[in-house]
C-alpha positions as CSV (number, residue, x, y, z in Angstrom):
1,M,-16.0,16.9,-10.8
2,F,-13.6,19.8,-9.9
3,D,-15.6,21.3,-7.3
4,L,-15.9,18.0,-5.7
5,L,-12.5,17.3,-6.3
6,H,-11.4,20.7,-4.5
7,M,-13.7,19.7,-1.7
8,D,-12.2,16.3,-1.1
9,L,-8.6,17.5,-1.3
10,R,-9.2,20.5,1.1
11,R,-11.1,17.7,3.5
12,L,-8.4,15.6,3.2
13,V,-5.8,17.9,4.4
14,R,-7.7,19.2,7.0
15,D,-8.6,15.5,8.4
16,R,-6.7,14.7,11.6
17,A,-6.9,11.0,10.7
18,L,-4.5,12.0,7.5
19,Y,-1.7,12.9,10.2
20,I,-2.3,10.3,12.6
21,I,-1.8,7.6,9.9
22,L,1.0,9.5,8.6
23,A,2.9,9.5,11.8
24,V,2.3,6.1,12.5
25,F,3.8,5.1,9.1
26,G,6.6,7.1,10.2
27,V,7.3,5.4,13.4
28,I,7.0,1.9,12.0
29,L,9.6,3.1,9.3
30,L,11.4,4.1,12.0
31,F,11.6,0.8,13.9
32,V,12.2,-1.2,10.9
33,C,15.5,1.1,10.1
34,V,16.5,0.9,13.5
35,M,16.0,-3.0,13.5
36,M,17.8,-3.2,10.5
37,A,20.8,-0.8,11.7
38,L,21.5,-3.2,14.6
39,T,21.3,-6.4,12.9
40,S,24.1,-5.4,10.5
41,N,26.1,-3.9,13.6
42,G,29.0,-6.3,14.1
43,D,29.7,-5.5,17.8
44,L,26.1,-5.5,18.8
45,M,25.6,-9.0,17.5
46,E,28.8,-10.5,18.7
47,K,28.2,-8.8,22.0
48,M,24.1,-10.7,21.9
49,Y,25.4,-13.8,21.0
50,S,28.3,-13.8,23.9
51,L,25.4,-13.2,26.4
52,G,23.4,-16.4,24.9
53,G,21.1,-14.4,22.2
54,Q,20.1,-15.3,19.1
55,V,18.9,-12.7,16.3
56,T,17.4,-14.4,13.4
57,L,16.2,-12.1,10.6
58,T,13.7,-13.4,7.8
59,V,13.6,-11.5,4.4
60,S,10.7,-12.9,2.6
61,E,12.0,-11.8,-0.8
62,Q,15.2,-13.5,-0.7
63,G,13.8,-16.5,1.5
64,E,17.1,-16.4,3.9
65,M,17.7,-16.9,7.4
66,L,20.2,-14.3,8.5
67,R,22.0,-15.5,11.6
68,D,25.0,-12.7,12.0
69,A,26.0,-9.2,10.8
70,A,27.8,-10.1,8.0
71,D,25.0,-12.3,6.5
72,A,22.8,-8.8,7.2
73,Q,25.5,-6.6,5.7
74,L,26.0,-8.7,2.6
75,L,22.2,-8.5,2.2
76,L,21.9,-5.1,2.7
77,A,25.1,-4.3,0.5
78,Q,23.0,-6.1,-2.8
79,T,19.6,-4.1,-2.0
80,T,19.4,-1.0,-3.5
81,R,17.9,2.2,-1.5
82,A,14.9,2.2,-3.7
83,N,14.3,-1.2,-3.4
84,F,14.9,-1.5,0.3
85,F,11.6,0.7,0.8
86,Y,9.7,-1.2,-2.0
87,T,10.3,-4.5,-0.3
88,V,9.2,-3.5,3.2
89,F,6.3,-1.7,2.7
90,C,4.8,-1.9,-1.0
91,S,5.5,-5.7,-1.7
92,G,4.6,-6.7,1.7
93,G,1.5,-4.8,1.4
94,G,2.1,-2.4,4.7
95,L,1.6,0.8,2.5
96,S,-1.7,-1.0,1.7
97,V,-3.0,-0.9,5.2
98,F,-2.6,2.3,5.7
99,I,-4.1,3.9,2.7
100,V,-7.0,1.0,3.2
101,I,-7.8,2.6,6.9
102,L,-7.7,6.4,5.3
103,S,-10.0,5.7,2.5
104,T,-12.3,3.5,4.8
105,L,-12.6,6.2,7.2
106,F,-12.7,9.6,4.3
107,V,-15.4,7.7,2.1
108,C,-17.8,6.1,5.0
109,E,-17.4,9.6,6.8
110,D,-19.8,10.9,4.0
111,F,-22.6,8.3,4.6
112,S,-22.6,8.3,8.3
113,S,-22.4,12.2,8.7
114,G,-25.8,12.7,5.9
115,F,-23.0,14.5,4.2
116,A,-23.4,12.7,1.1
117,K,-26.9,13.6,0.7
118,N,-25.8,17.3,0.5
119,I,-23.2,16.1,-2.5
120,F,-25.8,14.3,-4.4
121,S,-28.3,16.7,-4.2
122,V,-26.1,18.8,-6.3
123,H,-23.7,16.3,-8.0
124,R,-26.3,13.4,-9.1
125,R,-23.9,11.4,-11.3
126,G,-22.3,8.7,-8.7
127,V,-19.3,8.7,-11.3
128,W,-18.0,12.0,-10.9
129,Y,-18.1,11.2,-6.7
130,L,-16.2,8.0,-7.4
131,L,-13.3,9.7,-9.3
132,S,-13.0,12.6,-6.7
133,K,-12.7,9.9,-4.1
134,S,-10.6,8.2,-6.1
135,A,-8.5,11.4,-7.1
136,A,-7.9,12.4,-3.8
137,M,-6.7,9.0,-2.7
138,L,-4.5,9.3,-5.5
139,C,-2.6,12.3,-3.9
140,A,-2.7,10.6,-0.7
141,V,-1.1,7.2,-2.3
142,T,1.5,9.7,-3.7
143,G,2.0,11.8,-0.7
144,F,2.8,8.5,1.4
145,L,5.4,7.5,-1.4
146,V,6.9,10.6,-1.4
147,F,7.1,10.7,2.1
148,G,8.7,7.0,2.7
149,T,10.9,7.1,0.1
150,L,12.4,10.4,1.5
151,F,12.2,9.4,5.0
152,T,13.8,6.2,4.5
153,Q,16.9,8.1,2.5
154,L,17.2,10.3,5.5
155,L,17.4,7.2,7.9
156,V,19.6,5.1,5.7
157,S,22.4,7.8,5.7
158,L,21.6,8.6,9.3
159,F,22.3,4.8,10.3
160,R,24.8,4.7,7.4
161,M,23.1,1.3,6.2
162,P,25.2,-0.6,3.8
163,L,23.0,0.0,1.1
164,A,23.8,0.4,-2.6
165,A,22.8,3.8,-3.8
166,G,20.9,2.7,-6.6
167,T,20.2,5.0,-9.9
168,L,17.3,7.4,-10.6
169,S,16.0,5.1,-12.8
170,D,15.7,2.4,-10.3
171,F,13.8,4.8,-8.0
172,A,11.4,5.6,-10.9
173,R,10.6,2.4,-11.4
174,Y,9.9,1.1,-8.0
175,F,8.2,4.5,-7.3
176,F,5.7,3.9,-10.3
177,Q,5.1,0.1,-9.4
178,A,4.2,1.1,-5.9
179,W,2.0,4.1,-7.1
180,L,0.0,2.1,-9.7
181,T,-0.5,-1.1,-7.2
182,V,-1.6,1.1,-4.3
183,V,-3.7,3.5,-6.1
184,A,-5.3,0.3,-7.4
185,L,-5.8,-1.0,-4.0
186,A,-7.1,2.4,-3.0
187,V,-10.0,2.7,-5.8
188,Q,-11.1,-1.1,-4.4
189,N,-11.5,0.1,-0.5
190,V,-13.5,3.2,-2.0
191,F,-15.6,0.4,-3.8
192,F,-15.9,-1.4,-0.9
193,A,-16.8,1.7,1.4
194,V,-19.3,3.2,-1.2
195,W,-21.3,-0.3,-1.4
196,T,-21.1,-1.9,2.3
197,R,-21.2,2.2,3.5
198,S,-19.2,0.1,6.8
199,I,-16.1,0.7,8.0
200,A,-15.7,-2.5,9.6
201,V,-17.2,-4.7,6.7
202,S,-15.0,-2.3,4.0
203,M,-11.8,-3.0,6.1
204,I,-12.4,-6.8,6.3
205,L,-13.1,-7.2,2.8
206,S,-10.1,-4.8,1.7
207,F,-7.7,-6.6,3.8
208,C,-9.1,-10.2,2.3
209,C,-8.5,-9.1,-1.3
210,A,-5.3,-7.2,-0.4
211,G,-3.8,-10.1,1.3
212,G,-4.4,-12.4,-1.1
213,V,-7.2,-14.4,0.6
214,F,-9.5,-13.8,-2.6
215,G,-6.5,-15.0,-5.1
216,I,-6.0,-18.2,-3.2
217,V,-9.4,-18.9,-3.3
218,L,-9.6,-18.2,-7.4
219,G,-5.8,-20.0,-7.6
220,S,-7.5,-23.1,-5.7
221,V,-10.4,-23.2,-8.1
222,G,-7.9,-22.7,-11.2
223,K,-6.1,-25.5,-10.4
224,L,-9.0,-27.6,-10.9
225,F,-9.1,-26.4,-14.6
226,R,-5.2,-25.9,-14.8
227,L,-5.8,-22.6,-15.4
228,D,-3.2,-19.3,-13.4
229,L,-6.0,-17.2,-12.7
230,V,-4.0,-15.5,-9.7
231,R,-2.1,-13.2,-12.3
232,F,-5.3,-11.5,-13.3
233,T,-6.2,-10.6,-9.5
234,L,-4.8,-7.1,-8.0
235,A,-2.6,-9.2,-5.5
236,G,-1.1,-11.2,-8.4
237,A,-0.5,-8.1,-10.0
238,C,1.2,-6.4,-7.0
239,A,3.2,-9.6,-6.0
240,G,6.9,-10.1,-7.3
241,D,9.8,-7.6,-8.1
242,G,9.1,-5.6,-11.2
243,L,5.8,-4.2,-12.7
244,S,5.3,-6.2,-15.9
245,V,3.3,-4.7,-18.7
246,F,0.5,-7.3,-18.3
247,S,0.4,-6.5,-14.4
248,A,0.0,-2.8,-15.2
249,V,-3.0,-3.8,-17.4
250,V,-4.3,-5.9,-15.0
251,C,-4.3,-3.0,-12.4
252,L,-5.9,-0.5,-14.9
253,C,-8.5,-2.9,-15.7
254,W,-9.7,-3.4,-11.9
255,I,-9.4,0.1,-11.4
256,A,-12.1,0.6,-14.5
257,I,-13.8,-2.3,-12.8
258,Y,-14.2,-1.0,-9.2
259,L,-14.8,2.9,-10.4
260,F,-18.0,0.8,-12.9
261,L,-19.0,-1.4,-10.1
262,G,-18.9,1.8,-7.6
263,T,-21.4,3.8,-10.1
264,W,-23.7,0.6,-10.1
265,A,-23.8,0.4,-6.1
266,L,-24.6,3.9,-6.0
267,R,-27.4,3.7,-8.1
268,R,-28.7,0.6,-6.5
269,R,-28.9,2.1,-3.2
270,D,-30.4,5.1,-1.6
271,I,-28.3,7.9,-0.1
C-alpha cells in the first residue's frame, strides 16, 4: 500500500490539473473577498445608491437580506475569520466541487490510460488501491484547506474586512469539520469513479449526492414513515454549523461503506 501511496502522491504533485484547480479555487476566493469588501464599503454603497443602483447580498446561513454597508459591516463583525471561510466554501459545498473534479480526473485516468492493469498485476488487493487513492485525496483536501485558510487570512487583512479575529480553537474546530466532511465526500467520489470509470457519470453522481438531491429524496420517503433519514446521509451530516459527534460518526461510517463498495466493484468488474 505504501508503494501505491508514494506513487499516487508523486503523480498528484506532478499533475497539472491539481495546480489548475487550485488556481481557480484561489481566483474564486479572491473574487468572494473582493465582493464582500466592496459590499461593506460605505462610500461605494452610497455612491451606487445615488446613481440609482442597488446591491443586495444574501447570506444563506443567517437568512438575512443585506441592503446597505451598515448591515454588511454588522454581519461581518459578528463573523469570525475561521467561520467566514467555512461558510463560503465548505458549508455551501464549494470546496467539494473542486475535490470532486480533482478526484474524478485522478482516478479515471488510471482506467482510461490502462495504467490500472499494471497496478493490479502487482497489487491484486483492491482495498489497497482504494486506500491509496483515498489517502491521496485526503492529502489534497488538507492542502486545499490550508491554502484556503491562509489565503483568506491574507485577503481579509489586505482588504481590512471587519471580521472578528476568533480564537485558535475556532480555527481548529472549523478546520476539522471541513476536513472530515470533504474527505468523506472525496472517498465517495473515489468509489463512483472506480465503479463507473466514467468522468461524466462519476461527477453527476457526486454532485447529486453532495448537493443533497439524494438527501431530499430520502427525506421525502422518511416523511411517509415519520422518520428523519436525512441526518444519516453525508449531505445531512455536512449541513449546519458545527460538527456533532453523531455527524462525525456518520461521516466515518460512510467512508467505511464506500471503501467496502469500492472493493466489491473492483472484484465484480474486470480491470
